C-alpha positions in Angstrom: 99.1 64.6 77.2 100.6 64.2 81.0 103.5 66.5 82.3 105.5 64.1 83.8 107.3 62.6 80.7 108.0 66.2 79.6 110.3 66.4 82.5 113.2 64.7 81.0 113.4 67.2 78.5 113.1 70.5 80.1 116.3 72.4 81.3 117.9 72.6 84.8 116.8 75.9 85.0 112.7 75.4 83.9 113.2 72.4 86.5 114.7 74.6 88.7 111.7 77.0 88.4 109.0 74.5 88.7 110.4 73.1 92.4 110.5 76.5 93.8 107.6 77.6 92.6 106.3 74.0 93.9 108.2 74.6 97.4 106.1 78.2 97.8 103.0 77.0 97.0 103.7 73.9 99.8 104.8 77.2 102.3 101.9 79.3 101.4 99.5 77.0 101.8 101.3 75.3 105.2 101.1 79.0 106.7 97.6 79.1 105.5 96.2 76.7 107.7 98.4 77.4 110.4 97.0 80.9 110.6 93.4 80.1 110.0 94.0 77.5 112.8 95.5 80.1 115.5 93.7 83.1 114.4 91.1 82.7 116.9 93.9 82.4 119.9 95.3 85.4 118.6 92.2 87.3 118.6 91.2 85.9 121.8 94.9 87.2 123.4 94.9 90.6 122.0 91.3 91.0 123.1 92.4 89.7 126.8 95.3 91.9 126.9 93.8 95.3 125.7 90.7 94.5 128.4 93.7 93.6 131.1 95.5 97.3 130.2 91.9 98.7 130.2 91.5 97.2 133.9 94.7 98.1 135.0 94.5 101.5 134.1 91.4 102.3 136.4 
């Protein structure tokens, strides 16, 4: 049985809960995609900064 027809029988609180859950899931998905693509650049920047600070100390 599809979930869409049940939407009209749900209370307003239940609908709000489902909408909040969907938005939260979307935000987590976007964050994972963005962080996954930026992680190599962040690591490269961290390594460059550590190398630069090590060179300046010598």
